Structure formats: structure tokens, C-alpha cells
C-alpha positions as CSV (number, residue, x, y, z in Angstrom):
1,M,74.1,88.6,111.9
2,L,74.3,92.2,112.8
3,Y,74.0,92.8,116.6
4,C,74.6,96.5,116.6
5,A,74.7,99.2,113.9
6,R,74.6,102.8,115.0
7,G,76.3,106.0,114.0
8,S,76.3,109.0,111.8
9,E,78.7,111.6,110.4
10,G,77.9,114.2,113.0
11,G,76.9,112.0,115.9
12,D,79.0,111.4,119.0
13,I,78.4,108.1,120.8
14,S,79.4,108.6,124.5
15,R,81.3,106.1,126.5
16,E,78.1,105.2,128.5
17,E,76.2,104.7,125.2
18,M,79.0,102.6,123.8
19,E,79.1,100.3,126.8
20,A,75.3,99.9,126.9
21,A,75.3,99.0,123.2
22,L,78.1,96.5,123.7
23,A,76.3,94.9,126.6
24,R,73.1,94.4,124.5
25,A,75.2,93.0,121.6
26,F,77.1,90.6,123.9
27,G,73.8,89.5,125.5
28,E,72.3,88.7,122.1
29,I,75.4,86.8,121.1
30,G,75.1,84.8,124.4
31,K,71.6,83.7,123.5
32,K,73.1,81.6,120.6
33,G,75.1,79.4,123.0
34,K,77.2,79.3,126.1
35,L,80.1,81.6,126.2
36,E,82.5,80.0,128.6
37,K,85.8,80.9,126.9
38,V,86.3,84.2,125.1
39,L,89.3,85.6,123.2
40,A,89.7,89.3,122.5
41,L,91.7,90.3,119.4
42,P,92.2,94.1,119.5
43,P,94.9,96.1,117.6
44,D,98.2,97.0,119.1
45,V,99.2,100.5,120.3
46,T,99.1,101.8,116.7
47,G,95.4,101.5,117.0
48,F,95.3,103.5,120.2
49,H,92.7,105.9,118.9
50,S,90.3,103.2,117.7
51,R,88.7,103.0,121.2
52,A,89.6,99.2,121.0
53,G,91.4,99.5,124.3
54,E,88.3,100.7,126.0
55,I,86.1,98.1,124.3
56,T,88.5,95.4,125.3
57,N,88.5,96.7,128.9
58,F,84.7,96.6,128.9
59,A,84.7,93.1,127.5
60,S,87.0,92.0,130.3
61,R,84.5,93.4,132.9
62,Y,81.5,92.0,131.1
63,F,82.8,88.5,130.6
64,R,85.0,88.5,133.7
65,E,86.9,85.2,134.1
66,R,85.4,83.9,130.8
67,L,87.7,86.3,128.9
68,T,90.7,84.1,129.1
69,D,93.1,85.5,126.5
70,I,93.9,88.8,124.8
71,L,95.9,88.6,121.6
72,P,96.8,92.0,120.2
73,A,96.8,91.8,116.4
74,L,100.4,92.8,115.9
75,G,100.8,91.8,112.3
76,T,104.5,92.6,111.7
77,H,104.7,95.1,114.6
78,A,106.7,94.8,117.8
79,P,105.0,93.4,120.9
80,L,103.5,95.9,123.4
81,T,105.4,97.0,126.4
82,D,103.8,96.9,129.8
83,Q,103.5,100.7,129.7
84,E,101.7,100.5,126.3
85,I,99.3,97.9,127.6
86,D,98.4,100.1,130.6
87,R,98.1,103.2,128.4
88,M,95.8,101.5,125.9
89,F,93.9,98.9,127.9
90,G,93.8,100.3,131.4
91,N,93.4,98.0,134.4
92,I,93.5,94.6,132.8
93,Q,95.8,92.0,134.3
94,H,98.9,91.6,132.0
95,S,98.8,87.8,132.4
96,L,95.9,87.7,129.9
97,F,98.0,89.1,127.1
98,R,99.5,86.9,124.5
99,V,102.2,87.8,121.9
100,H,101.5,87.0,118.2
101,D,104.4,85.5,116.5
102,W,103.8,86.2,112.8
103,R,106.7,84.0,111.6
104,R,106.2,80.8,113.7
105,D,103.1,80.2,115.7
106,L,100.7,79.7,112.8
107,Q,98.1,77.5,111.3
108,T,97.0,77.6,107.6
109,L,93.2,77.3,107.3
110,G,93.2,76.9,103.5
111,S,94.6,78.5,100.3
112,V,92.9,80.9,98.0
113,P,93.7,79.6,94.5
114,A,96.0,81.4,92.2
115,D,93.4,81.8,89.4
116,Y,91.1,83.7,91.8
117,V,94.0,86.0,92.9
118,A,94.8,86.6,89.2
119,K,91.2,87.4,88.4
120,V,90.7,90.0,91.2
121,S,94.1,91.6,90.6
122,G,93.5,92.0,86.9
123,G,96.3,89.5,86.1
124,R,99.0,91.5,88.0
125,V,99.9,88.6,90.2
126,E,99.1,85.0,90.1
127,Y,99.9,83.0,93.2
128,D,98.0,81.0,95.8
129,W,97.3,83.0,99.0
130,P,97.5,81.1,102.3
131,A,94.9,82.0,104.9
132,Q,97.2,81.9,107.9
133,V,96.2,82.7,111.5
134,N,97.7,82.5,114.9
135,S,97.3,78.9,116.0
136,L,95.6,80.1,119.3
137,L,92.5,81.0,117.3
138,V,92.2,77.3,116.2
139,R,93.4,75.4,119.1
140,G,92.2,77.6,121.9
141,G,88.7,76.1,122.1
142,F,87.0,79.5,122.2
143,D,83.3,79.9,122.2
144,L,83.7,83.5,121.0
145,I,86.5,85.5,119.3
146,L,86.0,89.2,119.5
147,S,87.8,90.9,116.6
148,I,88.0,94.6,117.6
149,G,89.2,97.6,115.7
150,Q,88.6,100.7,113.6
151,V,87.4,100.9,110.0
152,V,89.4,103.7,108.4
153,P,91.0,104.2,104.9
154,H,93.9,101.9,104.4
155,E,96.7,101.7,101.8
156,V,96.7,98.0,101.2
157,I,93.0,96.9,101.5
158,G,91.1,100.0,100.9
159,M,89.3,100.2,104.3
160,D,91.0,98.8,107.4
161,N,89.8,96.0,109.7
162,H,87.1,93.3,109.7
163,N,88.8,90.1,108.4
164,K,92.1,91.9,107.8
165,N,92.4,91.8,111.6
166,I,92.3,88.0,111.4
167,F,94.4,87.3,108.3
168,V,97.0,90.1,108.7
169,G,96.8,91.3,112.3
170,A,96.9,87.7,113.5
171,G,98.3,86.4,110.2
172,G,101.5,84.9,109.0
173,E,104.6,86.0,107.1
174,E,103.6,84.6,103.8
175,G,100.0,85.7,103.9
176,I,100.9,89.2,105.0
177,G,103.6,89.5,102.4
178,K,101.5,88.3,99.5
179,S,98.5,90.3,100.4
180,H,100.5,93.5,100.8
181,F,102.4,92.8,97.5
182,L,99.0,92.3,95.8
183,G,97.8,95.6,97.0
184,A,101.0,97.4,96.0
185,V,101.2,96.1,92.4
186,Y,97.4,96.6,91.9
187,G,97.9,100.3,92.9
188,M,97.3,101.8,96.3
189,E,95.6,104.9,94.9
190,K,93.0,102.7,93.3
191,S,92.2,101.0,96.6
192,M,92.6,103.6,99.4
193,G,89.2,104.6,100.8
194,R,87.3,102.1,98.8
195,R,85.0,99.5,100.5
196,D,86.0,96.9,98.0
197,S,89.5,96.0,96.7
198,P,91.4,92.9,95.4
199,V,92.9,92.3,98.8
200,R,89.5,92.5,100.4
201,D,88.1,90.1,97.8
202,V,90.9,87.6,98.7
203,M,90.2,87.8,102.4
204,N,86.5,87.6,102.0
205,Y,87.1,84.4,99.9
206,A,89.1,83.0,102.8
207,S,86.5,84.0,105.4
208,R,83.7,82.3,103.4
209,H,85.6,79.1,102.6
210,F,88.0,78.5,105.4
211,A,87.1,80.4,108.6
212,K,83.4,79.6,108.9
213,E,84.0,77.3,111.9
214,L,85.8,80.1,113.9
215,P,83.3,81.9,116.2
216,I,84.4,85.3,115.1
217,V,82.3,88.4,115.9
218,Y,83.6,91.8,114.8
219,V,83.4,94.9,116.9
220,L,84.1,97.8,114.5
221,T,84.4,101.5,115.3
222,V,84.4,104.6,113.2
223,I,86.3,107.6,114.7
224,G,86.2,111.2,113.6
225,L,87.4,114.6,114.7
226,G,85.0,116.7,116.8
227,A,84.4,120.4,116.3
228,S,87.2,121.3,118.8
229,G,89.7,118.7,117.3
230,E,88.9,116.0,119.9
231,L,88.4,112.4,118.8
232,A,84.7,111.3,118.7
233,L,83.2,107.8,118.3
234,R,81.0,108.2,115.3
235,G,79.9,104.6,114.7
236,L,79.8,101.3,116.4
237,F,79.0,98.1,114.5
238,V,78.9,94.5,115.9
239,G,78.3,91.5,113.8
240,D,79.6,88.2,112.3
241,D,79.2,88.9,108.6
242,E,80.2,91.2,105.8
243,E,77.3,93.5,106.3
244,C,78.9,94.6,109.6
245,Y,82.0,95.7,107.7
246,S,80.0,97.2,104.8
247,R,77.9,99.4,107.1
248,A,81.0,100.6,109.0
249,A,83.0,101.2,105.8
250,E,80.2,103.3,104.3
251,L,80.1,105.5,107.4
252,A,84.0,105.7,107.5
253,A,84.1,106.9,103.9
254,R,81.9,109.8,104.9
255,V,83.7,110.6,108.2
256,N,87.4,109.9,107.3
257,I,87.9,110.9,103.7
258,R,88.6,114.6,103.2
259,L,88.2,115.6,99.6
260,L,89.9,118.9,98.7
261,P,89.0,121.3,96.0
262,K,92.6,121.6,94.8
263,P,95.9,119.8,95.2
264,L,98.2,120.8,98.0
265,Q,101.6,122.4,97.5
266,K,102.9,121.8,101.0
267,V,101.7,119.3,103.6
268,V,103.1,119.1,107.1
269,V,102.3,116.0,109.1
270,Y,103.1,115.4,112.8
271,L,103.8,111.9,114.0
272,E,103.1,111.4,117.7
273,P,106.4,109.9,119.2
274,A,104.8,107.3,121.4
275,E,103.0,105.8,118.4
276,F,105.4,106.4,115.4
277,R,109.0,105.3,116.0
278,S,109.7,103.8,112.5
279,T,109.0,104.6,108.9
280,W,107.4,101.2,108.8
281,L,104.5,102.9,110.7
282,G,105.3,106.6,110.0
283,N,104.9,106.3,106.3
284,K,101.2,106.6,106.9
285,S,102.1,110.2,106.4
286,I,102.9,109.4,102.8
287,Y,100.1,106.9,102.1
288,R,97.2,109.0,103.4
289,T,98.2,112.3,101.8
290,R,99.7,111.3,98.5
291,M,96.5,111.8,96.5
292,A,96.2,115.3,97.9
293,I,99.7,116.5,97.1
294,A,100.3,118.4,93.8
295,D,102.9,117.4,91.3
296,G,106.2,119.0,92.4
297,G,104.7,119.6,95.9
298,E,106.3,118.7,99.3
299,L,105.4,116.5,102.2
300,L,107.3,117.5,105.5
301,V,107.1,114.9,108.2
302,L,107.7,115.9,111.8
303,A,108.8,112.7,113.5
304,P,110.4,113.4,116.9
305,G,110.1,109.7,117.9
306,L,111.6,108.2,114.7
307,K,114.6,106.0,115.5
308,E,114.5,103.2,112.9
309,F,113.0,102.1,109.6
310,G,111.5,98.8,110.6
311,G,110.6,97.6,114.1
312,D,111.8,94.2,113.1
313,K,115.5,93.7,112.5
314,T,115.0,91.8,109.2
315,I,112.6,94.5,108.0
316,D,114.9,97.3,109.1
317,T,117.9,95.8,107.3
318,L,116.0,95.3,104.0
319,I,114.6,98.9,104.0
320,R,118.1,100.3,104.6
321,K,119.5,98.0,101.8
322,Y,116.9,98.8,99.1
323,G,115.3,102.1,100.1
324,Y,112.2,103.9,98.9
325,K,113.2,104.2,95.2
326,G,109.9,103.7,93.4
327,T,107.9,100.8,91.8
328,P,110.1,99.9,88.8
329,Q,113.3,99.8,90.8
330,T,111.6,97.8,93.6
331,L,110.1,95.2,91.3
332,R,113.5,94.7,89.6
333,A,115.0,94.2,93.0
334,V,112.4,91.6,93.9
335,E,113.2,89.7,90.6
336,K,117.0,89.8,91.2
337,N,117.3,89.4,95.0
338,A,116.2,86.4,97.0
339,D,116.1,88.3,100.3
340,L,113.5,90.8,99.0
341,K,111.6,88.1,97.1
342,A,111.2,86.2,100.4
343,N,109.9,89.3,102.1
344,L,107.2,90.6,99.9
345,S,105.6,92.7,102.7
346,V,108.8,94.8,102.7
347,A,108.7,95.1,98.9
348,A,105.2,96.4,99.1
349,H,106.1,98.8,101.8
350,L,108.9,100.2,99.7
351,I,106.5,100.8,96.8
352,H,103.9,102.4,99.1
353,G,106.5,104.6,100.7
354,S,107.8,106.1,97.4
355,S,106.2,109.2,95.8
356,E,107.4,107.8,92.5
357,G,109.2,111.1,92.0
358,R,106.0,113.0,91.8
359,F,106.5,115.1,95.0
360,T,109.3,115.3,97.6
361,V,109.2,113.7,101.1
362,T,111.2,115.4,103.7
363,Y,111.6,113.6,107.0
364,C,112.6,115.4,110.3
365,P,113.6,112.4,112.5
366,G,114.3,112.5,116.3
367,K,117.1,110.0,116.1
368,L,118.0,108.9,112.6
369,T,120.8,110.8,110.8
370,R,120.8,112.8,107.7
371,E,122.8,110.0,105.9
372,E,120.4,107.3,107.0
373,I,117.4,109.3,105.8
374,E,118.9,110.3,102.5
375,D,120.2,106.8,101.8
376,A,116.7,105.6,102.2
377,G,115.5,108.0,99.4
378,F,114.0,110.8,101.5
379,R,115.1,114.4,102.1
380,Y,116.3,115.4,105.6
381,E,115.7,118.4,107.7
382,D,116.6,119.1,111.4
383,I,113.8,118.2,113.8
384,G,114.5,121.1,116.2
385,H,114.5,123.7,113.5
386,M,111.4,122.4,111.8
387,M,109.4,121.9,115.1
388,A,110.2,125.5,115.9
389,R,108.9,126.7,112.6
390,Y,105.9,124.3,112.3
391,S,105.0,124.0,116.0
392,P,102.1,121.4,116.5
393,E,101.0,123.6,119.4
394,R,100.4,126.6,117.2
395,L,99.1,124.9,114.0
396,K,95.5,123.8,113.5
397,D,94.4,120.8,111.3
398,G,93.9,122.1,107.8
399,W,95.0,125.3,106.2
400,N,97.5,127.5,108.0
401,T,99.3,130.7,107.0
402,L,102.6,131.4,108.8
403,P,103.7,134.9,109.8
404,D,106.0,135.1,106.7
405,G,103.1,134.3,104.4
406,E,103.9,130.6,103.8
407,E,100.8,128.6,103.3
408,I,100.7,124.9,104.4
409,Y,98.2,122.2,105.1
410,Y,98.7,120.6,108.5
411,I,97.7,117.1,109.7
412,S,98.1,116.2,113.3
413,N,97.5,112.4,112.9
414,P,97.6,110.7,109.5
415,A,96.2,107.5,110.9
416,L,92.8,109.1,111.2
417,G,91.9,109.4,107.6
418,L,92.6,109.9,104.0
419,W,93.2,113.3,102.3
420,A,92.7,113.5,98.5
421,W,92.2,116.0,95.7
422,E,88.6,115.5,94.8
423,K,89.2,115.2,91.1
424,K,92.0,112.6,91.6
425,F,90.0,110.5,94.0
426,T,86.9,110.5,91.8
427,E,88.9,109.6,88.6
428,G,90.5,106.7,90.5
429,K,87.1,104.9,91.0
């Protein structure tokens, strides 16, 4: 059932309008049965711009003591610090927050059969896919699970959120790894920005067959850039079915995909240091721009907060060991090495993070060394020198011409969308 569906490309839903719409939706949900125990499942700080923090804060005020638990959908990310909780969620007591353990605290709801996975992937992979979730979702005795987040183009599933928040954000190691590997070998450029994808098909199967007893209601946002470069809430969708996702995805495609008339020779991306401290997250700069960059072009990533490759020690070690060396080399490494075969999410990440030699990727890290960056397969430039030349304070999103005549395309936050050469994106359908 759809409880709220509002938004448009150019509209701007105010905070007051958002809260009024949420109150009406929560009221309608309450008519179906008592809501004595509520769980909020928002993104972590990497979803700061989703407005999920504000929505969670409103839910805590609306439900009061009935909202008993908040489980940030960390997926493979590091737990939030107290400072990050305050920054994102405001004045919510920290005792409500739980930490998702994606390797241990899990329950498997069921298994999507291998023949179905093979069918939707075009035969590229054939394995069962476990529908794993944090055990709190099952044993918590909740009357309502609010899955909150932003629908935006995504490299693995096509469009982020909805049941991905359940099966990846609150999912387990095997499920995350196999879903990401499926997306990688199918081809990220065939999925990004699409409402439907093989990974989405698998998770929809799991929702229909295994998660029907969980009282999940999705609260989905669509975020765009306003005329002055500020973030604006373009859409708000609340519902417990696939229509909720479909409506949000259709709007996000119009709001967040920027189709360009020609490929770009040089793209400069800025990674906000409080949000992007690893290439595990910062490689969104590669994913979201790759379809826009010309053959032989360059992506320059300004990453003042970059201090590691993976926020998890195991992930960081594997990235350093194998590097971003392209699909063929990564697939060979999976076949020959048990450590990478046991961590398919890392293998998928290595594939996603390679330009496959089509364009160069130059990282300007705050704390990683030249040797570390180059060993991983990227080019290196000094952050101080590059920040002086490509100052985020002077550049505007989109085309910029520097005083010496150099023309670049600047992106201040790659997490907000997908940039693609129109011809390449259309041919990928």
C-alpha cells in the first residue's frame, strides 16, 4: 500500500511539508494495528544528504517511547561515532542506536535458488543467494520497521534503496558479497540509473518469498540540487510495496541523472572529508562519472579526508593486495585465491573501481602516500597543489574554464547522482 507519493523534478518539499506528510502516513499505518514497538532503519553517515536523519528524528518525536531501536544500515561500513550520530540525527538519545554486525549477528530468511539467479544474470553467475538480515529485525518483536533512505542511481543495483536497505544495509557477508559480485559481472554500466536490474530482481524475489512477515514500511526520498546549488527534497514516498520504490525511482531518474551531449575529457570530483575517508566509499567518484568520461580522458579526485582503502581491516588488506586492475585480472584472482573468493564484495568493488584502462584515475589523498595509491592501480597527485588549482570554493558544478584556458567538468558530490554521455547511456538500455 502506498501511504504517500509526492514530488516533482522542480518541486521543493519544505521541512514542514515533509513532517506533515510523514505524520499523515504514520497515522494511516497506525490504523492497520497497534504500533507499540517501532524500529527505524536509516542509512549511516554516508547517506547524510538523504534527509534520513531528519526523518528518523521526526519518527522519534512522533512515536516517542514506542520507537525503541535505531539500527543504521551500515552494510560493510564502519559504525557511526557519537559525533556522526549528532551531526546526522540531531537530539536523539544515543542509547537507542544499535550497531549492525554484518559478519555475525544474522538470520537467513530463505535462499533465492541458483537457477533464478542464473536466469536474471543471463547465465553469468549461478549460485544460491541467501536473504540475510540482522537478527534484530526478526527477533525484535516489532510492529513496524521503518526502512528509510534515498533513491538515487547506484552502481550495484541500478537505483539505491528500498529492499536493498534490508538485504544489504542490514544484510550479511555472504548476501552482500554475492549480490555485489552479481552486479559487477553483469556489468555496472548496464544497471546504473535503471529501475530494474538483476540484483533488484533477486532482492524482489527475496522480499516476496521470505520477508512478507516482517512489518516493513519504506520511507524513500529523492534529493536534487536547487538553483543555487543547495540540496532540495524533490520527492517523498512512503509505502510497503514495490510501487513505492517504482514511483521514487522514476522521479530519481529525472532528478539525478545528468545526460551530457558529449563525453568529458577531464572531470574533477571533490570528496567531502567527513564523509569520504576510504576508496571503499570514495570510488563513487569513479562509478558515477565513468559513463561520462571520454576514452583517454581523466578523472581527478580531490580527497582531503582519504586515509585508507577499506574501512574494515580485512577489506583494506585485500584491496592493497589485489588493487584496481580491471575485470579480467580480478576474475582470475578470484579463481586462484581463496581469500578473494571468500570476499566477493571486495572482488566486485575492485571491478567497479577500475576504468578498465579506458581513462585515467588520479587520486589526490589527504593521508595515503604516492606509493600506496600507485600500488592500488591509480595515479597520484599532491592534494595541496591540486586543491590550490581546482579550489572547490571557486568552482561551480558543471563546466568550468580556468584562467589558463583549461576546461574541466566539476562535481562537488558524486553521491547525488549519475553523469553520463547521452549516447552511451541510451545505448546501454
